[in-house]
Biopython code that builds the backbone (N, CA, C, O; Angstrom):
import numpy as np
from Bio.PDB.StructureBuilder import StructureBuilder

atoms = [
    (1, "UNK", "N", (6.162, 9.438, 24.702)),
    (1, "UNK", "CA", (4.829, 9.769, 23.827)),
    (1, "UNK", "C", (4.254, 8.885, 23.428)),
    (1, "UNK", "O", (4.839, 8.145, 22.637)),
    (2, "UNK", "N", (3.160, 8.657, 23.729)),
    (2, "UNK", "CA", (2.046, 7.224, 23.646)),
    (2, "UNK", "C", (1.398, 7.881, 21.815)),
    (2, "UNK", "O", (0.920, 8.957, 21.457)),
    (3, "UNK", "N", (1.737, 6.490, 21.024)),
    (3, "UNK", "CA", (1.042, 6.013, 20.080)),
    (3, "UNK", "C", (-0.705, 6.300, 20.544)),
    (3, "UNK", "O", (-1.247, 6.017, 21.612)),
    (4, "UNK", "N", (-1.341, 7.001, 19.233)),
    (4, "UNK", "CA", (-2.803, 6.923, 19.674)),
    (4, "UNK", "C", (-3.458, 5.555, 19.428)),
    (4, "UNK", "O", (-2.724, 4.939, 18.655)),
    (5, "UNK", "N", (-4.193, 5.054, 19.656)),
    (5, "UNK", "CA", (-4.825, 3.311, 19.616)),
    (5, "UNK", "C", (-4.862, 3.115, 18.106)),
    (5, "UNK", "O", (-4.261, 2.174, 17.588)),
    (6, "UNK", "N", (-5.863, 4.373, 17.095)),
    (6, "UNK", "CA", (-5.828, 4.306, 15.599)),
    (6, "UNK", "C", (-4.304, 3.894, 14.753)),
    (6, "UNK", "O", (-3.851, 3.112, 13.918)),
    (7, "UNK", "N", (-3.936, 4.981, 15.597)),
    (7, "UNK", "CA", (-2.139, 4.663, 14.770)),
    (7, "UNK", "C", (-1.760, 3.128, 14.922)),
    (7, "UNK", "O", (-1.314, 2.338, 14.090)),
    (8, "UNK", "N", (-2.028, 2.996, 16.025)),
    (8, "UNK", "CA", (-1.202, 1.393, 16.374)),
    (8, "UNK", "C", (-1.926, 0.500, 15.940)),
    (8, "UNK", "O", (-1.430, -0.624, 15.860)),
    (9, "UNK", "N", (-3.222, 0.690, 15.551)),
    (9, "UNK", "CA", (-3.884, -0.431, 14.926)),
    (9, "UNK", "C", (-4.515, -0.256, 13.627)),
    (9, "UNK", "O", (-5.526, -0.807, 13.192)),
    (10, "UNK", "N", (-3.737, 0.617, 13.070)),
    (10, "UNK", "CA", (-3.932, 0.840, 11.651)),
    (10, "UNK", "C", (-3.157, -0.712, 10.541)),
    (10, "UNK", "O", (-2.027, -1.198, 10.604)),
    (11, "UNK", "N", (-3.936, -0.960, 9.947)),
    (11, "UNK", "CA", (-3.767, -2.228, 8.680)),
    (11, "UNK", "C", (-2.421, -1.261, 7.606)),
    (11, "UNK", "O", (-1.702, -0.270, 7.734)),
    (12, "UNK", "N", (-2.686, -2.229, 6.666)),
    (12, "UNK", "CA", (-1.588, -1.831, 5.412)),
    (12, "UNK", "C", (-1.990, -2.375, 4.241)),
    (12, "UNK", "O", (-1.235, -3.033, 3.525)),
    (13, "UNK", "N", (-3.576, -2.059, 3.893)),
    (13, "UNK", "CA", (-4.071, -2.378, 2.553)),
    (13, "UNK", "C", (-3.593, -2.161, 1.286)),
    (13, "UNK", "O", (-2.628, -1.398, 1.257)),
    (14, "UNK", "N", (-3.950, -2.576, 0.268)),
    (14, "UNK", "CA", (-2.805, -1.947, -1.237)),
    (14, "UNK", "C", (-3.901, -1.015, -1.538)),
    (14, "UNK", "O", (-5.074, -0.998, -1.165)),
    (15, "UNK", "N", (-3.362, -0.408, -2.145)),
    (15, "UNK", "CA", (-3.626, 1.188, -2.753)),
    (15, "UNK", "C", (-4.755, 0.440, -3.857)),
    (15, "UNK", "O", (-4.570, -0.555, -4.558)),
    (16, "UNK", "N", (-6.169, 1.434, -3.711)),
    (16, "UNK", "CA", (-6.954, 1.055, -4.828)),
    (16, "UNK", "C", (-6.930, 1.467, -5.994)),
    (16, "UNK", "O", (-7.683, 1.009, -6.854)),
    (17, "UNK", "N", (-5.947, 2.524, -6.253)),
    (17, "UNK", "CA", (-5.845, 3.493, -7.304)),
    (17, "UNK", "C", (-4.399, 3.664, -7.211)),
    (17, "UNK", "O", (-4.011, 4.802, -6.948)),
    (18, "UNK", "N", (-3.866, 3.102, -7.313)),
    (18, "UNK", "CA", (-2.061, 3.214, -7.402)),
    (18, "UNK", "C", (-1.181, 4.391, -7.904)),
    (18, "UNK", "O", (-0.192, 4.954, -7.435)),
    (19, "UNK", "N", (-2.076, 4.583, -9.286)),
    (19, "UNK", "CA", (-1.741, 5.623, -10.182)),
    (19, "UNK", "C", (-2.346, 7.103, -9.866)),
    (19, "UNK", "O", (-2.155, 7.968, -10.720)),
    (20, "UNK", "N", (-3.023, 7.421, -8.751)),
    (20, "UNK", "CA", (-3.763, 8.438, -8.245)),
    (20, "UNK", "C", (-4.725, 9.000, -7.366)),
    (20, "UNK", "O", (-5.302, 8.245, -6.583)),
    (21, "UNK", "N", (-4.998, 10.276, -7.379)),
    (21, "UNK", "CA", (-6.627, 10.156, -6.599)),
    (21, "UNK", "C", (-7.451, 9.658, -7.346)),
    (21, "UNK", "O", (-7.522, 9.742, -8.572)),
    (22, "UNK", "N", (-8.297, 8.960, -6.408)),
    (22, "UNK", "CA", (-9.650, 8.114, -6.922)),
    (22, "UNK", "C", (-10.248, 8.893, -7.421)),
    (22, "UNK", "O", (-10.188, 8.913, -8.650)),
    (23, "UNK", "N", (-11.155, 9.960, -6.688)),
    (23, "UNK", "CA", (-12.054, 10.717, -7.372)),
    (23, "UNK", "C", (-11.390, 11.532, -8.449)),
    (23, "UNK", "O", (-11.976, 11.638, -9.526)),
    (24, "UNK", "N", (-9.907, 12.282, -8.220)),
    (24, "UNK", "CA", (-9.441, 13.100, -9.457)),
    (24, "UNK", "C", (-9.547, 12.923, -10.489)),
    (24, "UNK", "O", (-10.193, 13.621, -11.271)),
    (25, "UNK", "N", (-8.630, 11.456, -10.862)),
    (25, "UNK", "CA", (-8.916, 10.490, -12.108)),
    (25, "UNK", "C", (-10.140, 10.498, -12.687)),
    (25, "UNK", "O", (-10.217, 10.586, -13.912)),
    (26, "UNK", "N", (-11.332, 10.405, -11.858)),
    (26, "UNK", "CA", (-12.805, 10.080, -12.595)),
    (26, "UNK", "C", (-13.112, 11.379, -13.053)),
    (26, "UNK", "O", (-13.581, 11.293, -14.188)),
    (27, "UNK", "N", (-13.031, 12.867, -12.548)),
    (27, "UNK", "CA", (-13.402, 13.743, -13.089)),
    (27, "UNK", "C", (-12.252, 14.933, -13.462)),
    (27, "UNK", "O", (-12.380, 16.147, -13.303)),
    (28, "UNK", "N", (-10.857, 14.047, -14.118)),
    (28, "UNK", "CA", (-9.809, 14.886, -14.263)),
    (28, "UNK", "C", (-9.902, 16.284, -13.325)),
    (28, "UNK", "O", (-10.375, 17.400, -13.540)),
    (29, "UNK", "N", (-9.466, 15.894, -12.600)),
    (29, "UNK", "CA", (-8.994, 16.935, -11.258)),
    (29, "UNK", "C", (-7.650, 16.423, -11.427)),
    (29, "UNK", "O", (-7.197, 15.404, -11.949)),
    (30, "UNK", "N", (-6.991, 17.723, -10.660)),
    (30, "UNK", "CA", (-5.502, 17.427, -10.133)),
    (30, "UNK", "C", (-4.740, 17.367, -8.713)),
    (30, "UNK", "O", (-5.093, 18.395, -8.136)),
    (31, "UNK", "N", (-3.955, 16.725, -7.968)),
    (31, "UNK", "CA", (-3.788, 16.881, -6.963)),
    (31, "UNK", "C", (-2.170, 17.564, -6.743)),
    (31, "UNK", "O", (-1.477, 18.074, -7.624)),
    (32, "UNK", "N", (-1.955, 17.456, -5.817)),
    (32, "UNK", "CA", (-1.064, 18.009, -4.924)),
    (32, "UNK", "C", (0.031, 17.096, -4.206)),
    (32, "UNK", "O", (1.212, 17.370, -4.419)),
    (33, "UNK", "N", (-0.229, 16.224, -3.522)),
    (33, "UNK", "CA", (0.086, 14.913, -2.807)),
    (33, "UNK", "C", (-1.238, 14.117, -2.637)),
    (33, "UNK", "O", (-2.436, 14.391, -2.714)),
    (34, "UNK", "N", (-0.352, 12.797, -2.321)),
    (34, "UNK", "CA", (-1.626, 11.599, -2.198)),
    (34, "UNK", "C", (-1.409, 11.110, -0.700)),
    (34, "UNK", "O", (-0.467, 11.274, 0.076)),
    (35, "UNK", "N", (-2.338, 10.605, -0.607)),
    (35, "UNK", "CA", (-2.598, 10.111, 0.909)),
    (35, "UNK", "C", (-3.256, 8.774, 0.746)),
    (35, "UNK", "O", (-4.362, 8.937, 0.232)),
    (36, "UNK", "N", (-3.033, 7.700, 0.952)),
    (36, "UNK", "CA", (-3.836, 6.290, 1.267)),
    (36, "UNK", "C", (-4.625, 5.811, 2.487)),
    (36, "UNK", "O", (-3.807, 5.520, 3.360)),
    (37, "UNK", "N", (-5.392, 5.688, 2.744)),
    (37, "UNK", "CA", (-6.522, 5.368, 3.760)),
    (37, "UNK", "C", (-5.912, 3.700, 4.256)),
    (37, "UNK", "O", (-5.693, 2.696, 3.578)),
    (38, "UNK", "N", (-5.772, 3.977, 5.766)),
    (38, "UNK", "CA", (-4.952, 2.746, 5.753)),
    (38, "UNK", "C", (-5.931, 1.560, 6.479)),
    (38, "UNK", "O", (-5.468, 0.623, 7.129)),
    (39, "UNK", "N", (-7.579, 1.824, 6.203)),
    (39, "UNK", "CA", (-8.575, 1.028, 6.488)),
    (39, "UNK", "C", (-8.787, -0.005, 5.240)),
    (39, "UNK", "O", (-8.838, -1.235, 5.269)),
    (40, "UNK", "N", (-8.908, 0.997, 4.005)),
    (40, "UNK", "CA", (-9.255, 0.603, 2.590)),
    (40, "UNK", "C", (-8.391, 0.700, 1.738)),
    (40, "UNK", "O", (-8.610, -0.026, 0.769)),
    (41, "UNK", "N", (-7.513, 1.277, 1.681)),
    (41, "UNK", "CA", (-6.690, 1.846, 0.448)),
    (41, "UNK", "C", (-7.200, 2.827, -0.433)),
    (41, "UNK", "O", (-6.859, 2.611, -1.596)),
    (42, "UNK", "N", (-7.816, 3.707, -0.293)),
    (42, "UNK", "CA", (-8.618, 4.360, -0.758)),
    (42, "UNK", "C", (-7.284, 5.839, -1.178)),
    (42, "UNK", "O", (-6.749, 6.497, -0.286)),
    (43, "UNK", "N", (-7.098, 5.983, -2.202)),
    (43, "UNK", "CA", (-5.750, 6.919, -2.672)),
    (43, "UNK", "C", (-6.646, 7.826, -2.509)),
    (43, "UNK", "O", (-7.786, 7.459, -2.792)),
    (44, "UNK", "N", (-6.451, 9.524, -1.933)),
    (44, "UNK", "CA", (-7.032, 10.345, -2.346)),
    (44, "UNK", "C", (-5.858, 11.796, -2.237)),
    (44, "UNK", "O", (-4.639, 11.830, -2.067)),
    (45, "UNK", "N", (-6.754, 12.742, -2.400)),
    (45, "UNK", "CA", (-5.421, 14.059, -2.740)),
    (45, "UNK", "C", (-5.329, 14.538, -1.226)),
    (45, "UNK", "O", (-6.145, 14.121, -0.403)),
    (46, "UNK", "N", (-4.261, 15.472, -0.861)),
    (46, "UNK", "CA", (-4.395, 15.991, -0.066)),
    (46, "UNK", "C", (-5.016, 17.207, 0.251)),
    (46, "UNK", "O", (-5.646, 17.851, -0.588)),
    (47, "UNK", "N", (-4.842, 17.627, 1.654)),
    (47, "UNK", "CA", (-5.556, 19.325, 1.744)),
    (47, "UNK", "C", (-4.879, 20.207, 1.229)),
    (47, "UNK", "O", (-5.387, 21.308, 1.441)),
    (48, "UNK", "N", (-3.821, 20.262, 0.555)),
    (48, "UNK", "CA", (-2.932, 21.458, -0.626)),
    (48, "UNK", "C", (-3.638, 21.134, -1.389)),
    (48, "UNK", "O", (-3.786, 22.214, -1.960)),
    (49, "UNK", "N", (-4.549, 20.135, -2.164)),
    (49, "UNK", "CA", (-5.026, 19.830, -3.393)),
    (49, "UNK", "C", (-6.202, 20.857, -3.143)),
    (49, "UNK", "O", (-6.428, 21.371, -2.047)),
    (50, "UNK", "N", (-6.880, 21.078, -4.232)),
    (50, "UNK", "CA", (-8.200, 21.843, -4.809)),
    (50, "UNK", "C", (-9.460, 21.052, -3.913)),
    (50, "UNK", "O", (-10.316, 21.721, -3.335)),
    (51, "UNK", "N", (-9.454, 19.811, -3.884)),
    (51, "UNK", "CA", (-10.680, 18.786, -3.804)),
    (51, "UNK", "C", (-10.656, 18.133, -2.360)),
    (51, "UNK", "O", (-11.584, 17.576, -1.774)),
    (52, "UNK", "N", (-8.589, 18.471, -1.688)),
    (52, "UNK", "CA", (-9.245, 17.313, -0.553)),
    (52, "UNK", "C", (-9.501, 16.097, -0.119)),
    (52, "UNK", "O", (-9.792, 15.915, 1.063)),
    (53, "UNK", "N", (-9.432, 15.102, -0.995)),
    (53, "UNK", "CA", (-10.412, 14.027, -0.965)),
    (53, "UNK", "C", (-9.978, 13.076, -0.014)),
    (53, "UNK", "O", (-10.712, 12.158, 0.349)),
    (54, "UNK", "N", (-8.714, 13.256, 0.456)),
    (54, "UNK", "CA", (-8.033, 12.200, 1.899)),
    (54, "UNK", "C", (-8.909, 12.539, 3.262)),
    (54, "UNK", "O", (-9.085, 11.824, 4.248)),
    (55, "UNK", "N", (-9.390, 13.849, 2.991)),
    (55, "UNK", "CA", (-10.197, 14.487, 4.486)),
    (55, "UNK", "C", (-11.383, 14.188, 3.943)),
    (55, "UNK", "O", (-12.107, 13.640, 4.775)),
    (56, "UNK", "N", (-12.011, 14.351, 2.629)),
    (56, "UNK", "CA", (-13.050, 14.030, 2.337)),
    (56, "UNK", "C", (-14.219, 12.589, 2.965)),
    (56, "UNK", "O", (-15.312, 12.502, 3.524)),
    (57, "UNK", "N", (-13.064, 11.585, 2.396)),
    (57, "UNK", "CA", (-13.099, 10.249, 2.235)),
    (57, "UNK", "C", (-13.081, 10.024, 4.138)),
    (57, "UNK", "O", (-13.762, 9.132, 4.643)),
    (58, "UNK", "N", (-12.305, 10.865, 4.908)),
    (58, "UNK", "CA", (-12.369, 10.841, 6.594)),
    (58, "UNK", "C", (-13.957, 10.994, 6.837)),
    (58, "UNK", "O", (-14.721, 10.293, 7.500)),
    (59, "UNK", "N", (-14.223, 12.346, 5.940)),
    (59, "UNK", "CA", (-15.744, 12.209, 7.138)),
    (59, "UNK", "C", (-16.582, 11.377, 6.281)),
    (59, "UNK", "O", (-17.468, 10.805, 6.917)),
    (60, "UNK", "N", (-16.567, 11.136, 5.024)),
    (60, "UNK", "CA", (-17.838, 10.103, 4.107)),
    (60, "UNK", "C", (-17.714, 9.002, 4.999)),
    (60, "UNK", "O", (-18.759, 8.692, 5.571)),
    (61, "UNK", "N", (-16.221, 8.019, 5.382)),
    (61, "UNK", "CA", (-16.452, 6.750, 6.181)),
    (61, "UNK", "C", (-15.867, 6.545, 7.209)),
    (61, "UNK", "O", (-15.445, 5.406, 7.411)),
    (62, "UNK", "N", (-15.610, 7.807, 8.395)),
    (62, "UNK", "CA", (-14.966, 7.495, 9.225)),
    (62, "UNK", "C", (-13.744, 6.551, 9.532)),
    (62, "UNK", "O", (-13.633, 5.874, 10.554)),
    (63, "UNK", "N", (-12.826, 6.610, 8.473)),
    (63, "UNK", "CA", (-12.039, 5.651, 8.300)),
    (63, "UNK", "C", (-10.823, 6.865, 9.170)),
    (63, "UNK", "O", (-10.673, 8.034, 8.813)),
    (64, "UNK", "N", (-10.254, 6.348, 10.073)),
    (64, "UNK", "CA", (-9.274, 7.701, 10.936)),
    (64, "UNK", "C", (-8.052, 7.616, 10.434)),
    (64, "UNK", "O", (-7.447, 8.689, 10.451)),
    (65, "UNK", "N", (-7.365, 6.534, 9.906)),
    (65, "UNK", "CA", (-5.907, 6.944, 9.826)),
    (65, "UNK", "C", (-5.035, 6.710, 8.215)),
    (65, "UNK", "O", (-4.952, 5.574, 7.747)),
    (66, "UNK", "N", (-4.467, 7.847, 7.526)),
    (66, "UNK", "CA", (-4.065, 7.725, 6.608)),
    (66, "UNK", "C", (-2.730, 8.030, 6.506)),
    (66, "UNK", "O", (-2.237, 8.611, 7.472)),
    (67, "UNK", "N", (-1.818, 7.702, 5.286)),
    (67, "UNK", "CA", (-0.292, 7.374, 5.399)),
    (67, "UNK", "C", (-0.283, 8.384, 4.209)),
    (67, "UNK", "O", (-1.248, 8.816, 3.578)),
    (68, "UNK", "N", (1.290, 8.705, 4.032)),
    (68, "UNK", "CA", (1.562, 9.599, 3.034)),
    (68, "UNK", "C", (1.462, 8.819, 1.841)),
    (68, "UNK", "O", (1.786, 7.716, 2.282)),
    (69, "UNK", "N", (1.311, 8.710, 1.050)),
    (69, "UNK", "CA", (1.348, 7.812, -0.592)),
    (69, "UNK", "C", (2.708, 8.516, -1.351)),
    (69, "UNK", "O", (3.016, 8.086, -2.463)),
    (70, "UNK", "N", (3.343, 9.376, -0.860)),
    (70, "UNK", "CA", (4.494, 9.807, -1.556)),
    (70, "UNK", "C", (5.850, 9.197, -1.474)),
    (70, "UNK", "O", (6.289, 9.024, -0.337)),
    (71, "UNK", "N", (6.468, 8.900, -2.320)),
    (71, "UNK", "CA", (7.977, 8.429, -2.246)),
    (71, "UNK", "C", (8.846, 8.937, -1.569)),
    (71, "UNK", "O", (9.202, 10.114, -1.625)),
    (72, "UNK", "N", (9.383, 7.856, -0.668)),
    (72, "UNK", "CA", (10.397, 8.812, 0.298)),
    (72, "UNK", "C", (9.745, 9.294, 1.715)),
    (72, "UNK", "O", (10.418, 9.698, 2.663)),
    (73, "UNK", "N", (8.214, 9.177, 1.701)),
    (73, "UNK", "CA", (7.676, 9.462, 2.806)),
    (73, "UNK", "C", (7.072, 7.990, 3.515)),
    (73, "UNK", "O", (6.765, 7.002, 2.849)),
    (74, "UNK", "N", (7.023, 8.040, 4.294)),
    (74, "UNK", "CA", (6.093, 7.002, 5.357)),
    (74, "UNK", "C", (5.450, 7.080, 6.580)),
    (74, "UNK", "O", (5.125, 6.050, 7.170)),
    (75, "UNK", "N", (5.117, 8.740, 7.260)),
    (75, "UNK", "CA", (4.213, 9.192, 8.161)),
    (75, "UNK", "C", (3.092, 8.755, 7.730)),
    (75, "UNK", "O", (2.710, 8.339, 6.636)),
    (76, "UNK", "N", (2.399, 8.967, 9.172)),
    (76, "UNK", "CA", (0.879, 8.560, 8.990)),
    (76, "UNK", "C", (0.390, 9.827, 10.272)),
    (76, "UNK", "O", (1.052, 10.525, 11.041)),
    (77, "UNK", "N", (-1.344, 9.644, 9.967)),
    (77, "UNK", "CA", (-2.055, 10.908, 9.981)),
    (77, "UNK", "C", (-3.338, 10.074, 10.881)),
    (77, "UNK", "O", (-4.021, 9.264, 10.254)),
    (78, "UNK", "N", (-3.625, 10.316, 12.382)),
    (78, "UNK", "CA", (-4.789, 9.958, 12.761)),
    (78, "UNK", "C", (-5.657, 11.186, 12.729)),
    (78, "UNK", "O", (-5.186, 12.218, 13.205)),
    (79, "UNK", "N", (-7.189, 11.196, 12.090)),
    (79, "UNK", "CA", (-7.896, 12.310, 12.127)),
    (79, "UNK", "C", (-8.744, 12.601, 13.150)),
    (79, "UNK", "O", (-9.375, 13.645, 13.314)),
    (80, "UNK", "N", (-8.721, 11.401, 13.985)),
    (80, "UNK", "CA", (-9.488, 11.320, 15.361)),
    (80, "UNK", "C", (-8.775, 12.425, 16.298)),
    (80, "UNK", "O", (-9.196, 13.501, 16.721)),
    (81, "UNK", "N", (-7.722, 11.861, 16.442)),
    (81, "UNK", "CA", (-6.846, 12.411, 17.746)),
    (81, "UNK", "C", (-6.016, 13.424, 16.858)),
    (81, "UNK", "O", (-5.283, 14.100, 17.580)),
    (82, "UNK", "N", (-5.932, 13.659, 15.856)),
    (82, "UNK", "CA", (-5.199, 14.744, 15.460)),
    (82, "UNK", "C", (-3.298, 14.106, 15.657)),
    (82, "UNK", "O", (-2.247, 14.746, 15.630)),
    (83, "UNK", "N", (-3.470, 13.148, 15.778)),
    (83, "UNK", "CA", (-1.744, 12.906, 16.106)),
    (83, "UNK", "C", (-0.890, 11.924, 14.782)),
    (83, "UNK", "O", (-1.442, 10.963, 14.246)),
    (84, "UNK", "N", (0.363, 12.342, 14.460)),
    (84, "UNK", "CA", (1.012, 12.170, 13.675)),
    (84, "UNK", "C", (1.786, 10.764, 14.253)),
    (84, "UNK", "O", (2.227, 10.680, 15.400)),
    (85, "UNK", "N", (1.865, 9.656, 13.217)),
    (85, "UNK", "CA", (2.901, 8.540, 14.044)),
    (85, "UNK", "C", (3.823, 7.789, 12.777)),
    (85, "UNK", "O", (4.663, 6.932, 13.050)),
]
sb = StructureBuilder()
sb.init_structure("model")
sb.init_model(0)
sb.init_chain("A")
sb.init_seg("    ")
for serial, (resi, resn, name, xyz) in enumerate(atoms, 1):
    if name == "N":
        sb.init_residue(resn, " ", resi, " ")
    sb.init_atom(name, np.array(xyz, "f"), 0.0, 1.0, " ", f" {name:<3s}", serial, name[0])
structure = sb.get_structure()
């Protein structure tokens, strides 16, 4: 199975807010799990979280690939191709 182009070209930027979801921290929100954008380092909350900021970030920026920002997890997800890597 071939990996999608976005996953194969994803970068590894530093997390902008390593302590949690950028938007949730700003408004006192809460999250379930965290995701890091592999284009700009944005940290957003997952789709199981009330605000779904990681997906919102994709829709606002078009940055295609996120990675789990949970300890012990290293999977990546491409929004464009609905592919996991």
